[in-house]
PDB file with one MODEL, atoms N, CA, C and O in Angstrom:
MODEL        1
ATOM      1  N   MET A   1       0.727  -1.193   0.021  1.00  0.00           N
ATOM      2  CA  MET A   1       0.095  -0.081  -0.060  1.00  0.00           C
ATOM      3  C   MET A   1       1.210   1.437  -0.003  1.00  0.00           C
ATOM      4  O   MET A   1       1.157   2.477  -0.660  1.00  0.00           O
ATOM      5  N   VAL A   2       1.913   1.105   0.792  1.00  0.00           N
ATOM      6  CA  VAL A   2       2.815   2.182   0.950  1.00  0.00           C
ATOM      7  C   VAL A   2       3.664   2.579  -0.413  1.00  0.00           C
ATOM      8  O   VAL A   2       3.951   3.741  -0.701  1.00  0.00           O
ATOM      9  N   THR A   3       4.025   1.401  -1.219  1.00  0.00           N
ATOM     10  CA  THR A   3       4.449   1.310  -2.512  1.00  0.00           C
ATOM     11  C   THR A   3       3.487   2.028  -3.616  1.00  0.00           C
ATOM     12  O   THR A   3       3.776   2.889  -4.447  1.00  0.00           O
ATOM     13  N   ASN A   4       2.714   1.626  -3.446  1.00  0.00           N
ATOM     14  CA  ASN A   4       1.485   2.448  -4.116  1.00  0.00           C
ATOM     15  C   ASN A   4       0.835   3.913  -4.181  1.00  0.00           C
ATOM     16  O   ASN A   4       0.150   4.538  -4.991  1.00  0.00           O
ATOM     17  N   LEU A   5       1.478   4.178  -2.730  1.00  0.00           N
ATOM     18  CA  LEU A   5       1.213   5.589  -2.512  1.00  0.00           C
ATOM     19  C   LEU A   5       2.529   6.333  -3.051  1.00  0.00           C
ATOM     20  O   LEU A   5       2.494   7.423  -3.621  1.00  0.00           O
ATOM     21  N   MET A   6       3.371   5.800  -2.865  1.00  0.00           N
ATOM     22  CA  MET A   6       4.795   6.319  -3.339  1.00  0.00           C
ATOM     23  C   MET A   6       4.915   6.648  -4.730  1.00  0.00           C
ATOM     24  O   MET A   6       5.400   7.697  -5.155  1.00  0.00           O
ATOM     25  N   THR A   7       4.305   5.407  -5.644  1.00  0.00           N
ATOM     26  CA  THR A   7       4.545   5.335  -7.065  1.00  0.00           C
ATOM     27  C   THR A   7       3.518   6.808  -7.233  1.00  0.00           C
ATOM     28  O   THR A   7       3.971   7.917  -7.518  1.00  0.00           O
ATOM     29  N   SER A   8       2.570   6.607  -7.069  1.00  0.00           N
ATOM     30  CA  SER A   8       1.374   7.811  -7.402  1.00  0.00           C
ATOM     31  C   SER A   8       1.702   9.142  -7.310  1.00  0.00           C
ATOM     32  O   SER A   8       1.660   9.880  -8.295  1.00  0.00           O
ATOM     33  N   THR A   9       1.956   9.435  -6.449  1.00  0.00           N
ATOM     34  CA  THR A   9       2.687  10.525  -5.654  1.00  0.00           C
ATOM     35  C   THR A   9       3.930  10.906  -6.427  1.00  0.00           C
ATOM     36  O   THR A   9       4.086  12.082  -6.755  1.00  0.00           O
ATOM     37  N   VAL A  10       4.912   9.891  -6.768  1.00  0.00           N
ATOM     38  CA  VAL A  10       6.024  10.247  -7.464  1.00  0.00           C
ATOM     39  C   VAL A  10       5.702  11.029  -9.256  1.00  0.00           C
ATOM     40  O   VAL A  10       6.250  11.949  -9.863  1.00  0.00           O
ATOM     41  N   SER A  11       4.481  10.035  -9.612  1.00  0.00           N
ATOM     42  CA  SER A  11       3.942  10.405 -10.798  1.00  0.00           C
ATOM     43  C   SER A  11       3.370  11.503 -11.423  1.00  0.00           C
ATOM     44  O   SER A  11       3.614  12.142 -12.447  1.00  0.00           O
ATOM     45  N   PHE A  12       2.024  11.582  -9.975  1.00  0.00           N
ATOM     46  CA  PHE A  12       1.484  13.141 -10.039  1.00  0.00           C
ATOM     47  C   PHE A  12       2.228  14.155  -9.121  1.00  0.00           C
ATOM     48  O   PHE A  12       1.952  15.339  -9.313  1.00  0.00           O
ATOM     49  N   PHE A  13       2.751  13.982  -8.562  1.00  0.00           N
ATOM     50  CA  PHE A  13       3.236  15.731  -7.807  1.00  0.00           C
ATOM     51  C   PHE A  13       3.531  16.354  -8.623  1.00  0.00           C
ATOM     52  O   PHE A  13       2.919  17.413  -8.758  1.00  0.00           O
ATOM     53  N   PRO A  14       4.786  15.958  -9.729  1.00  0.00           N
ATOM     54  CA  PRO A  14       5.482  16.841 -10.590  1.00  0.00           C
ATOM     55  C   PRO A  14       4.651  17.534 -11.729  1.00  0.00           C
ATOM     56  O   PRO A  14       4.975  18.567 -12.317  1.00  0.00           O
ATOM     57  N   LEU A  15       3.276  16.618 -11.980  1.00  0.00           N
ATOM     58  CA  LEU A  15       2.789  17.480 -12.606  1.00  0.00           C
ATOM     59  C   LEU A  15       1.591  18.592 -12.399  1.00  0.00           C
ATOM     60  O   LEU A  15       1.227  19.555 -13.073  1.00  0.00           O
ATOM     61  N   ILE A  16       1.129  17.990 -11.104  1.00  0.00           N
ATOM     62  CA  ILE A  16       0.628  19.185 -10.133  1.00  0.00           C
ATOM     63  C   ILE A  16       1.287  20.129 -10.038  1.00  0.00           C
ATOM     64  O   ILE A  16       0.759  21.214 -10.277  1.00  0.00           O
ATOM     65  N   LEU A  17       2.957  20.059  -9.580  1.00  0.00           N
ATOM     66  CA  LEU A  17       3.622  21.270  -9.156  1.00  0.00           C
ATOM     67  C   LEU A  17       3.244  22.346 -10.640  1.00  0.00           C
ATOM     68  O   LEU A  17       2.786  23.487 -10.588  1.00  0.00           O
ATOM     69  N   LYS A  18       3.562  21.648 -11.747  1.00  0.00           N
ATOM     70  CA  LYS A  18       3.543  22.495 -12.692  1.00  0.00           C
ATOM     71  C   LYS A  18       2.349  23.116 -13.116  1.00  0.00           C
ATOM     72  O   LYS A  18       2.417  24.163 -13.762  1.00  0.00           O
ATOM     73  N   ALA A  19       1.151  22.548 -12.805  1.00  0.00           N
ATOM     74  CA  ALA A  19      -0.108  22.858 -13.422  1.00  0.00           C
ATOM     75  C   ALA A  19      -0.755  24.004 -12.537  1.00  0.00           C
ATOM     76  O   ALA A  19      -1.219  24.974 -13.136  1.00  0.00           O
ATOM     77  N   ILE A  20      -0.825  23.957 -11.016  1.00  0.00           N
ATOM     78  CA  ILE A  20      -1.560  24.582 -10.135  1.00  0.00           C
ATOM     79  C   ILE A  20      -0.833  26.228 -10.554  1.00  0.00           C
ATOM     80  O   ILE A  20      -1.366  27.180 -11.123  1.00  0.00           O
ATOM     81  N   PRO A  21       0.469  26.084 -10.051  1.00  0.00           N
ATOM     82  CA  PRO A  21       1.124  27.691 -10.118  1.00  0.00           C
ATOM     83  C   PRO A  21       0.842  28.577 -11.475  1.00  0.00           C
ATOM     84  O   PRO A  21       0.838  29.805 -11.558  1.00  0.00           O
ATOM     85  N   LEU A  22       0.614  27.643 -12.482  1.00  0.00           N
ATOM     86  CA  LEU A  22      -0.060  28.500 -13.958  1.00  0.00           C
ATOM     87  C   LEU A  22      -1.158  28.755 -13.799  1.00  0.00           C
ATOM     88  O   LEU A  22      -1.607  29.875 -14.046  1.00  0.00           O
ATOM     89  N   ALA A  23      -1.990  27.605 -13.267  1.00  0.00           N
ATOM     90  CA  ALA A  23      -3.432  28.088 -13.232  1.00  0.00           C
ATOM     91  C   ALA A  23      -3.892  29.059 -12.762  1.00  0.00           C
ATOM     92  O   ALA A  23      -4.804  29.748 -13.219  1.00  0.00           O
ATOM     93  N   VAL A  24      -2.846  29.309 -11.065  1.00  0.00           N
ATOM     94  CA  VAL A  24      -3.321  30.319 -10.715  1.00  0.00           C
ATOM     95  C   VAL A  24      -2.653  31.833 -11.023  1.00  0.00           C
ATOM     96  O   VAL A  24      -3.103  32.916 -10.649  1.00  0.00           O
ATOM     97  N   PHE A  25      -1.569  31.605 -11.738  1.00  0.00           N
ATOM     98  CA  PHE A  25      -0.916  32.577 -11.960  1.00  0.00           C
ATOM     99  C   PHE A  25      -1.989  33.327 -13.362  1.00  0.00           C
ATOM    100  O   PHE A  25      -2.222  34.535 -13.345  1.00  0.00           O
ATOM    101  N   ILE A  26      -2.483  32.520 -14.363  1.00  0.00           N
ATOM    102  CA  ILE A  26      -3.317  32.853 -15.565  1.00  0.00           C
ATOM    103  C   ILE A  26      -4.927  33.243 -15.105  1.00  0.00           C
ATOM    104  O   ILE A  26      -5.813  33.675 -15.842  1.00  0.00           O
ATOM    105  N   GLY A  27      -4.994  32.977 -13.798  1.00  0.00           N
ATOM    106  CA  GLY A  27      -6.687  32.540 -13.297  1.00  0.00           C
ATOM    107  C   GLY A  27      -6.675  34.328 -12.349  1.00  0.00           C
ATOM    108  O   GLY A  27      -7.779  34.757 -12.014  1.00  0.00           O
ATOM    109  N   THR A  28      -5.530  35.108 -12.047  1.00  0.00           N
ATOM    110  CA  THR A  28      -5.581  36.232 -11.129  1.00  0.00           C
ATOM    111  C   THR A  28      -5.152  36.773 -12.849  1.00  0.00           C
ATOM    112  O   THR A  28      -3.976  37.088 -13.031  1.00  0.00           O
ATOM    113  N   LYS A  29      -5.966  36.843 -13.842  1.00  0.00           N
ATOM    114  CA  LYS A  29      -6.086  37.875 -14.948  1.00  0.00           C
ATOM    115  C   LYS A  29      -4.346  38.424 -15.411  1.00  0.00           C
ATOM    116  O   LYS A  29      -4.218  39.396 -16.155  1.00  0.00           O
ATOM    117  N   ASN A  30      -3.491  37.903 -15.035  1.00  0.00           N
ATOM    118  CA  ASN A  30      -2.085  37.775 -15.705  1.00  0.00           C
ATOM    119  C   ASN A  30      -1.933  37.183 -17.112  1.00  0.00           C
ATOM    120  O   ASN A  30      -2.701  36.335 -17.567  1.00  0.00           O
ATOM    121  N   HIS A  31      -1.072  37.603 -17.643  1.00  0.00           N
ATOM    122  CA  HIS A  31      -0.347  37.452 -19.190  1.00  0.00           C
ATOM    123  C   HIS A  31       0.702  36.741 -19.051  1.00  0.00           C
ATOM    124  O   HIS A  31       1.530  36.811 -18.143  1.00  0.00           O
ATOM    125  N   ILE A  32       0.682  35.903 -20.133  1.00  0.00           N
ATOM    126  CA  ILE A  32       2.211  35.144 -19.975  1.00  0.00           C
ATOM    127  C   ILE A  32       2.404  35.097 -21.512  1.00  0.00           C
ATOM    128  O   ILE A  32       1.627  34.658 -22.361  1.00  0.00           O
ATOM    129  N   ASP A  33       3.550  35.619 -21.655  1.00  0.00           N
ATOM    130  CA  ASP A  33       4.060  35.393 -23.226  1.00  0.00           C
ATOM    131  C   ASP A  33       4.953  35.003 -23.480  1.00  0.00           C
ATOM    132  O   ASP A  33       5.243  34.750 -22.311  1.00  0.00           O
ATOM    133  N   LEU A  34       6.044  34.565 -24.172  1.00  0.00           N
ATOM    134  CA  LEU A  34       6.682  33.293 -24.680  1.00  0.00           C
ATOM    135  C   LEU A  34       7.740  33.439 -23.575  1.00  0.00           C
ATOM    136  O   LEU A  34       8.019  32.453 -22.893  1.00  0.00           O
ATOM    137  N   PRO A  35       8.464  34.859 -23.323  1.00  0.00           N
ATOM    138  CA  PRO A  35       9.712  34.405 -22.788  1.00  0.00           C
ATOM    139  C   PRO A  35       9.245  33.771 -21.621  1.00  0.00           C
ATOM    140  O   PRO A  35       9.539  32.683 -21.125  1.00  0.00           O
ATOM    141  N   MET A  36       8.379  34.752 -21.241  1.00  0.00           N
ATOM    142  CA  MET A  36       7.939  34.102 -19.506  1.00  0.00           C
ATOM    143  C   MET A  36       7.741  32.708 -19.406  1.00  0.00           C
ATOM    144  O   MET A  36       8.418  32.096 -18.579  1.00  0.00           O
ATOM    145  N   ALA A  37       6.843  32.042 -20.181  1.00  0.00           N
ATOM    146  CA  ALA A  37       6.207  30.318 -20.417  1.00  0.00           C
ATOM    147  C   ALA A  37       7.850  29.852 -20.541  1.00  0.00           C
ATOM    148  O   ALA A  37       8.344  29.465 -19.482  1.00  0.00           O
ATOM    149  N   PHE A  38       8.596  29.857 -21.553  1.00  0.00           N
ATOM    150  CA  PHE A  38      10.035  29.231 -21.380  1.00  0.00           C
ATOM    151  C   PHE A  38      10.169  29.165 -20.283  1.00  0.00           C
ATOM    152  O   PHE A  38       9.933  28.151 -19.626  1.00  0.00           O
ATOM    153  N   THR A  39      10.670  30.472 -19.736  1.00  0.00           N
ATOM    154  CA  THR A  39      11.376  30.524 -17.870  1.00  0.00           C
ATOM    155  C   THR A  39      10.375  29.550 -17.138  1.00  0.00           C
ATOM    156  O   THR A  39      10.699  28.363 -17.164  1.00  0.00           O
ATOM    157  N   ILE A  40       9.447  29.814 -16.624  1.00  0.00           N
ATOM    158  CA  ILE A  40       8.450  28.853 -16.320  1.00  0.00           C
ATOM    159  C   ILE A  40       8.912  27.062 -16.420  1.00  0.00           C
ATOM    160  O   ILE A  40       9.459  26.277 -15.646  1.00  0.00           O
ATOM    161  N   VAL A  41       8.378  26.978 -17.743  1.00  0.00           N
ATOM    162  CA  VAL A  41       8.629  25.425 -17.918  1.00  0.00           C
ATOM    163  C   VAL A  41      10.112  25.122 -17.880  1.00  0.00           C
ATOM    164  O   VAL A  41      10.349  23.918 -17.977  1.00  0.00           O
ATOM    165  N   THR A  42      11.289  25.998 -17.750  1.00  0.00           N
ATOM    166  CA  THR A  42      12.618  25.387 -17.497  1.00  0.00           C
ATOM    167  C   THR A  42      12.783  25.425 -15.796  1.00  0.00           C
ATOM    168  O   THR A  42      13.101  24.577 -14.962  1.00  0.00           O
ATOM    169  N   ILE A  43      12.431  26.729 -15.737  1.00  0.00           N
ATOM    170  CA  ILE A  43      12.494  26.532 -14.084  1.00  0.00           C
ATOM    171  C   ILE A  43      11.886  25.077 -13.174  1.00  0.00           C
ATOM    172  O   ILE A  43      12.510  24.630 -12.212  1.00  0.00           O
ATOM    173  N   PHE A  44      10.190  24.285 -13.826  1.00  0.00           N
ATOM    174  CA  PHE A  44      10.128  23.615 -12.958  1.00  0.00           C
ATOM    175  C   PHE A  44      10.769  22.704 -13.801  1.00  0.00           C
ATOM    176  O   PHE A  44      11.106  21.860 -12.972  1.00  0.00           O
ATOM    177  N   GLY A  45      11.295  22.164 -15.222  1.00  0.00           N
ATOM    178  CA  GLY A  45      11.647  20.746 -15.355  1.00  0.00           C
ATOM    179  C   GLY A  45      13.147  21.207 -14.484  1.00  0.00           C
ATOM    180  O   GLY A  45      13.637  20.098 -14.267  1.00  0.00           O
ATOM    181  N   ILE A  46      13.854  21.965 -14.044  1.00  0.00           N
ATOM    182  CA  ILE A  46      15.144  21.656 -13.145  1.00  0.00           C
ATOM    183  C   ILE A  46      14.553  20.995 -11.910  1.00  0.00           C
ATOM    184  O   ILE A  46      15.138  20.048 -11.385  1.00  0.00           O
ATOM    185  N   ILE A  47      13.420  21.467 -11.438  1.00  0.00           N
ATOM    186  CA  ILE A  47      13.026  21.183  -9.661  1.00  0.00           C
ATOM    187  C   ILE A  47      12.177  19.806 -10.138  1.00  0.00           C
ATOM    188  O   ILE A  47      11.452  19.215  -9.338  1.00  0.00           O
ATOM    189  N   ASP A  48      12.290  19.518 -11.046  1.00  0.00           N
ATOM    190  CA  ASP A  48      11.336  17.895 -11.378  1.00  0.00           C
ATOM    191  C   ASP A  48      11.996  16.790 -11.011  1.00  0.00           C
ATOM    192  O   ASP A  48      11.355  15.974 -10.348  1.00  0.00           O
ATOM    193  N   GLY A  49      13.476  16.475 -11.356  1.00  0.00           N
ATOM    194  CA  GLY A  49      14.033  15.801 -10.582  1.00  0.00           C
ATOM    195  C   GLY A  49      14.275  15.514  -9.163  1.00  0.00           C
ATOM    196  O   GLY A  49      14.150  14.386  -8.686  1.00  0.00           O
ATOM    197  N   PRO A  50      14.685  16.732  -8.383  1.00  0.00           N
ATOM    198  CA  PRO A  50      14.194  16.336  -6.900  1.00  0.00           C
ATOM    199  C   PRO A  50      13.182  16.527  -6.573  1.00  0.00           C
ATOM    200  O   PRO A  50      13.139  16.840  -5.383  1.00  0.00           O
ATOM    201  N   VAL A  51      11.858  16.487  -7.264  1.00  0.00           N
ATOM    202  CA  VAL A  51      10.755  16.904  -6.505  1.00  0.00           C
ATOM    203  C   VAL A  51      10.165  15.055  -6.929  1.00  0.00           C
ATOM    204  O   VAL A  51       9.162  14.716  -6.301  1.00  0.00           O
ATOM    205  N   ARG A  52      10.732  14.029  -7.869  1.00  0.00           N
ATOM    206  CA  ARG A  52      10.424  13.167  -8.263  1.00  0.00           C
ATOM    207  C   ARG A  52      11.152  12.149  -6.987  1.00  0.00           C
ATOM    208  O   ARG A  52      10.656  11.084  -6.618  1.00  0.00           O
ATOM    209  N   ALA A  53      12.701  12.884  -6.315  1.00  0.00           N
ATOM    210  CA  ALA A  53      13.050  11.951  -5.536  1.00  0.00           C
ATOM    211  C   ALA A  53      12.792  12.083  -4.110  1.00  0.00           C
ATOM    212  O   ALA A  53      13.485  11.447  -3.315  1.00  0.00           O
ATOM    213  N   LEU A  54      12.071  12.676  -3.803  1.00  0.00           N
ATOM    214  CA  LEU A  54      11.526  13.398  -2.802  1.00  0.00           C
ATOM    215  C   LEU A  54      11.259  12.292  -1.482  1.00  0.00           C
ATOM    216  O   LEU A  54      11.784  12.081  -0.389  1.00  0.00           O
ATOM    217  N   PRO A  55       9.946  11.648  -2.400  1.00  0.00           N
ATOM    218  CA  PRO A  55       9.249  10.203  -1.578  1.00  0.00           C
ATOM    219  C   PRO A  55      10.467   9.184  -1.377  1.00  0.00           C
ATOM    220  O   PRO A  55      10.475   8.607  -0.289  1.00  0.00           O
ATOM    221  N   SER A  56      11.529   8.873  -2.300  1.00  0.00           N
ATOM    222  CA  SER A  56      12.204   7.832  -2.132  1.00  0.00           C
ATOM    223  C   SER A  56      13.314   8.732  -0.735  1.00  0.00           C
ATOM    224  O   SER A  56      13.594   8.229   0.353  1.00  0.00           O
ATOM    225  N   PHE A  57      13.603   9.654  -1.063  1.00  0.00           N
ATOM    226  CA  PHE A  57      14.426  10.342   0.314  1.00  0.00           C
ATOM    227  C   PHE A  57      14.246   9.987   1.743  1.00  0.00           C
ATOM    228  O   PHE A  57      15.045   9.673   2.625  1.00  0.00           O
ATOM    229  N   ILE A  58      12.487  10.181   1.695  1.00  0.00           N
ATOM    230  CA  ILE A  58      11.695  10.276   2.701  1.00  0.00           C
ATOM    231  C   ILE A  58      11.972   8.719   2.976  1.00  0.00           C
ATOM    232  O   ILE A  58      12.746   8.466   3.899  1.00  0.00           O
ATOM    233  N   GLY A  59      11.562   7.942   2.451  1.00  0.00           N
ATOM    234  CA  GLY A  59      11.319   6.309   2.887  1.00  0.00           C
ATOM    235  C   GLY A  59      12.817   5.802   3.594  1.00  0.00           C
ATOM    236  O   GLY A  59      12.853   5.136   4.628  1.00  0.00           O
ATOM    237  N   SER A  60      14.331   6.356   2.652  1.00  0.00           N
ATOM    238  CA  SER A  60      15.319   6.159   3.055  1.00  0.00           C
ATOM    239  C   SER A  60      15.678   6.728   4.276  1.00  0.00           C
ATOM    240  O   SER A  60      16.197   6.089   5.192  1.00  0.00           O
ATOM    241  N   PHE A  61      15.422   7.871   4.306  1.00  0.00           N
ATOM    242  CA  PHE A  61      15.452   8.833   5.787  1.00  0.00           C
ATOM    243  C   PHE A  61      14.923   7.881   6.768  1.00  0.00           C
ATOM    244  O   PHE A  61      15.671   7.402   7.621  1.00  0.00           O
ATOM    245  N   LEU A  62      13.666   7.574   6.700  1.00  0.00           N
ATOM    246  CA  LEU A  62      12.854   6.434   7.997  1.00  0.00           C
ATOM    247  C   LEU A  62      13.739   5.288   8.037  1.00  0.00           C
ATOM    248  O   LEU A  62      14.292   4.880   9.059  1.00  0.00           O
ATOM    249  N   GLU A  63      13.844   4.810   6.929  1.00  0.00           N
ATOM    250  CA  GLU A  63      14.876   3.158   7.249  1.00  0.00           C
ATOM    251  C   GLU A  63      16.307   3.692   7.963  1.00  0.00           C
ATOM    252  O   GLU A  63      16.682   2.914   8.839  1.00  0.00           O
ATOM    253  N   PHE A  64      16.945   4.544   7.820  1.00  0.00           N
ATOM    254  CA  PHE A  64      17.989   5.345   8.541  1.00  0.00           C
ATOM    255  C   PHE A  64      17.689   5.333  10.074  1.00  0.00           C
ATOM    256  O   PHE A  64      18.351   4.714  10.907  1.00  0.00           O
ATOM    257  N   THR A  65      16.646   6.071  10.313  1.00  0.00           N
ATOM    258  CA  THR A  65      16.476   6.216  11.592  1.00  0.00           C
ATOM    259  C   THR A  65      16.520   5.152  12.384  1.00  0.00           C
ATOM    260  O   THR A  65      17.320   5.206  13.318  1.00  0.00           O
ATOM    261  N   VAL A  66      15.519   3.684  12.189  1.00  0.00           N
ATOM    262  CA  VAL A  66      15.248   2.995  12.457  1.00  0.00           C
ATOM    263  C   VAL A  66      16.300   2.256  12.526  1.00  0.00           C
ATOM    264  O   VAL A  66      16.330   1.466  13.469  1.00  0.00           O
ATOM    265  N   SER A  67      17.549   2.278  11.508  1.00  0.00           N
ATOM    266  CA  SER A  67      19.000   1.397  11.748  1.00  0.00           C
ATOM    267  C   SER A  67      19.407   2.149  12.529  1.00  0.00           C
ATOM    268  O   SER A  67      19.516   1.297  13.412  1.00  0.00           O
ATOM    269  N   MET A  68      19.827   3.258  13.120  1.00  0.00           N
ATOM    270  CA  MET A  68      20.268   3.987  14.065  1.00  0.00           C
ATOM    271  C   MET A  68      19.496   3.624  15.769  1.00  0.00           C
ATOM    272  O   MET A  68      19.946   3.145  16.810  1.00  0.00           O
ATOM    273  N   THR A  69      18.481   4.016  15.448  1.00  0.00           N
ATOM    274  CA  THR A  69      17.872   3.104  16.507  1.00  0.00           C
ATOM    275  C   THR A  69      18.415   1.953  17.243  1.00  0.00           C
ATOM    276  O   THR A  69      18.640   1.920  18.452  1.00  0.00           O
ATOM    277  N   ARG A  70      18.652   0.770  16.166  1.00  0.00           N
ATOM    278  CA  ARG A  70      18.633  -0.052  16.498  1.00  0.00           C
ATOM    279  C   ARG A  70      20.358  -0.193  16.614  1.00  0.00           C
ATOM    280  O   ARG A  70      20.626  -1.226  17.227  1.00  0.00           O
ATOM    281  N   ILE A  71      21.427   0.462  16.251  1.00  0.00           N
ATOM    282  CA  ILE A  71      22.535   0.332  17.070  1.00  0.00           C
ATOM    283  C   ILE A  71      22.714   1.304  18.337  1.00  0.00           C
ATOM    284  O   ILE A  71      23.699   1.191  19.067  1.00  0.00           O
TER     285      ILE A  71
ENDMDL
END
């Protein structure tokens, strides 16, 4: 069950992270031109890798803390 949750989080959270800020920005009556859109897509592309790695990091960190308490 935890694996399914982690897999779905890794798959969908980066998509949501890209969609929500753009929707809010456009929803507040702002205008996006081509250079701004390119910058936004580039920045979200840069943070996509770390966001996808976050659930694995949290799982590894929890395993690390359990191992350290056993030692």
